[in-house]
C-alpha positions in Angstrom: -20.9 6.7 -12.7 -23.1 4.6 -11.2 -22.9 5.2 -7.9 -23.8 1.6 -6.3 -22.2 -0.6 -9.2 -18.9 2.3 -10.2 -16.3 1.0 -12.1 -13.3 1.2 -10.0 -9.4 0.7 -12.2 -6.9 -0.7 -10.5 -3.5 0.2 -9.8 -1.1 -2.2 -8.7 1.9 -1.4 -8.3 5.0 -2.9 -9.5 5.7 -4.2 -6.5 2.9 -6.4 -6.1 2.9 -6.9 -9.6 6.6 -8.1 -8.6 7.3 -9.7 -4.8 3.2 -10.0 -3.8 0.1 -10.5 -6.5 -1.7 -12.1 -3.2 -1.8 -8.3 -2.0 -4.3 -6.7 -5.7 -6.1 -10.8 -5.6 -7.0 -9.2 -1.7 -7.8 -5.4 -3.0 -9.8 -7.1 -6.3 -11.8 -9.0 -3.8 -12.6 -6.1 -1.1 -13.5 -3.7 -3.6 -16.1 -6.2 -4.6 -16.4 -6.7 -1.3 -17.7 -3.3 -1.5 -19.4 -3.1 -4.6 -17.5 -2.1 -6.8 -16.4 -3.5 -10.7 -12.6 -3.8 -10.7 -10.9 -2.9 -13.9 -6.9 -4.2 -13.7 -6.2 -1.9 -17.3 -3.5 -4.3 -18.7 -1.3 -1.1 -20.1 -0.6 0.5 -16.3 2.9 0.5 -16.0 5.3 2.0 -13.0 4.2 5.3 -12.1 7.2 7.1 -12.4 7.7 7.8 -8.6 11.6 6.2 -8.7 12.6 8.5 -11.8 10.8 11.5 -9.9 12.2 11.2 -6.7 15.5 10.4 -8.0 15.1 14.5 -10.2 14.7 12.6 -13.8 11.2 14.4 -14.3 11.7 14.2 -17.5 11.3 10.2 -18.0 8.6 10.2 -14.9 6.6 12.9 -17.1 6.3 10.1 -19.8 5.1 7.2 -17.4 2.8 9.8 -15.5 1.0 9.8 -19.3 0.4 7.0 -20.5 -0.8 5.9 -16.7 -3.2 8.8 -17.1 -4.6 8.1 -20.7 -5.0 4.2 -18.4 -6.8 5.1 -15.9 -8.7 8.1 -16.8 -11.6 6.3 -18.3 -13.2 4.4 -15.6 -14.9 6.2 -12.2 -12.1 5.9 -9.3 -8.2 4.6 -9.8 -7.8 2.4 -6.3 -4.3 1.9 -5.1 -3.1 -0.5 -2.6 0.5 1.6 -1.4 0.4 5.3 0.0 3.4 5.7 -1.9 2.2 5.0 -5.6 -1.4 6.4 -4.8 0.5 10.2 -3.1 2.3 10.1 -6.4 -0.9 9.1 -8.6 -3.3 12.2 -7.0 -0.8 14.9 -5.2 2.9 14.8 -8.3 1.4 14.0 -11.3 -0.2 17.8 -12.1 2.7 19.4 -10.7 4.9 17.5 -13.9 2.2 18.6 -16.3 3.0 22.6 -15.4 2.9 23.3 -19.4 1.8 21.3 -20.9 -2.6 22.2 -20.1 -4.1 19.6 -22.2 -2.5 16.9 -20.4 -2.6 18.7 -16.5 -6.2 19.2 -17.3 -6.1 15.5 -17.2 -3.9 15.0 -14.5 -6.1 17.3 -12.6 -9.0 14.9 -13.1 -7.2 11.7 -12.6 -5.8 12.7 -9.6 -9.6 14.3 -8.0 -10.5 9.8 -8.3 -7.5 8.5 -7.0 -7.6 6.7 -3.6 -5.6 4.6 -1.6 -7.1 1.6 -0.9 -8.5 2.5 3.4 -9.6 4.9 2.4 -11.3 4.6 -0.9 -12.9 1.9 1.0 -14.0 3.4 4.6 -14.2 7.2 3.5 -15.7 6.8 -0.6 -18.0 3.3 -0.5 -18.2 3.9 3.7 -17.3 0.3 4.5 -17.6 -0.2 8.4 -16.8 -4.5 8.2 -15.6 -7.2 6.9 -16.4 -10.9 6.9 -13.1 -12.4 7.7 -11.5 -13.3 10.6 -8.3 -13.6 12.7 -6.9 -15.3 15.3 -4.0 -12.6 17.0 -2.3 -9.9 18.1 -1.6 -7.5 14.3 0.8 -4.3 15.2 0.5 -1.3 12.4 3.1 0.8 10.6 2.3 4.0 9.1 3.5 4.4 6.2 4.9 8.1 5.3 3.0 8.8 2.4 -0.3 6.9 3.1 0.0 8.8 6.6 0.8 12.4 5.4 -0.2 12.8 2.5 -2.8 10.7 2.2 -4.9 10.8 5.9 -4.6 7.4 5.9 -5.2 5.9 9.9 -8.2 5.6 11.1 -9.9 3.0 8.0 -7.5 0.6 8.2 -7.5 0.4 11.9 -11.9 0.7 11.6 -11.8 -2.1 9.7 -9.6 -4.0 12.2 -11.5 -4.6 14.7 -14.7 -5.6 13.3 -12.4 -8.7 12.2 -13.3 -11.5 15.4 -10.3 -12.8 17.0 -8.6 -10.3 15.8 -6.7 -7.8 18.8 -4.6 -5.0 17.9 -1.9 -3.8 19.8 -0.3 -0.5 19.3 3.9 0.3 18.5 5.6 2.5 19.7 6.4 5.1 17.1 4.0 3.5 14.6 4.1 7.2 13.1 7.8 6.6 12.8 9.0 5.6 9.4 10.8 2.2 8.6 14.2 3.9 6.6 13.1 2.5 3.3 11.8 5.9 2.2 11.8 4.3 -2.3 15.3 5.6 -3.0 16.4 6.8 0.6 17.4 2.8 1.8 19.2 2.5 -1.9 21.2 5.8 -1.2 21.6 6.3 2.2 22.4 2.7 3.0 23.8 3.0 6.9 20.4 5.0 7.4 18.3 3.2 6.2 19.7 -0.2 8.3 19.1 2.1 11.5 16.4 3.8 11.2 14.9 -0.5 10.6 16.6 -1.2 13.5 15.0 0.8 15.4 11.1 -0.1 13.5 11.5 -3.7 14.9 12.4 -3.0 17.7 9.4 -1.3 18.6 7.0 -4.3 17.3 9.1 -6.7 19.0 8.0 -4.4 22.9 4.8 -5.2 21.4 4.5 -8.7 21.9 2.5 -9.3 18.3 3.1 -12.2 16.5 1.9 -10.1 12.9 2.8 -7.2 11.5 0.5 -5.1 9.5 1.0 -2.2 6.9 -0.2 -0.6 3.8 2.8 -0.5 1.5 4.7 -3.3 0.8 7.9 -1.5 -0.3 7.6 -1.2 3.6 6.7 -4.1 4.6 9.7 -5.8 2.6 11.9 -3.4 4.0 10.2 -4.3 7.8 10.7 -8.3 6.9 13.6 -8.0 5.7 15.4 -7.4 8.8 12.8 -9.4 11.4 14.4 -11.8 9.6 18.0 -11.2 9.6 17.1 -10.6 13.3 15.8 -14.5 13.8 12.4 -12.8 14.8 8.7 -15.3 14.6 7.3 -11.9 13.6 4.7 -12.7 10.4 4.3 -9.8 8.4 1.3 -9.2 6.2 -0.1 -6.8 3.8 -2.8 -5.0 5.5 -5.5 -6.1 2.7 -4.6 -9.6 2.6 -5.4 -9.5 6.4 -9.3 -7.9 5.9 -10.0 -10.3 2.9 -9.1 -13.1 5.5 -6.6 -14.7 2.9 -4.1 -15.6 5.7 -4.5 -19.0 5.3 -4.3 -19.3 1.0 -0.8 -17.2 1.5 2.4 -17.2 3.6 4.1 -13.9 5.6 6.1 -11.5 3.3 9.3 -12.9 2.9 8.9 -16.5 3.8 8.5 -19.6 1.9 5.7 -21.5 0.6 7.1 -23.7 3.1 7.4 -21.5 6.4 11.1 -20.8 6.3 11.9 -16.9 6.5 14.4 -15.9 3.2 17.2 -14.2 4.0 16.6 -10.6 3.7 
């Protein structure tokens, strides 16, 4: 590994690939600005978290085996999602409790897997980004990123370096938005109540843009904000840090700027 220019494998995630590819491009831009060589393994699949959360350990293990094989050769694996990052770094080794060979490989991958914001700040020492943004933002701390990976100060440190950006913290920024992967499908009424509480907190800040580091949370909150007729724009934090807000519409908006139903 070259300390000056490590080879970083970007784990794109299913939601980014299917719904918001701009997050992947923003992550690549930020990693390259941080002096990394970025590779996107073409054989990557789902990390297996939906199966894992549903109790289907056989499917989760099969998917994990493929991810380990694809990503282990690189210096680091970086994920623009706390939930997928947590799956790779915290849960993969346990899937292979009865397979010493793959358990060792999974542990090796886990040790060099990081959520994007944590990697930029904690590993690469990034303290600022060459981006600009004019407006007031608020930030939602996703459950997996915050509780499993300790991601909280890192995005705020980078956001503080952007001229024109003012961060206004919402009340209970650490509370779940109600998405929770399969939770919102199993318990829709509870999930709807939780995201409703979250959008009230967002509105109370007076911010014009909502940021977070997990696309699942962002899609959930964007849908609720859209149904409420809220003007708040929703973006992945990487898009703002990469200076890409003029290139792509906010989450939940069509290219013409009209809000979609959610």
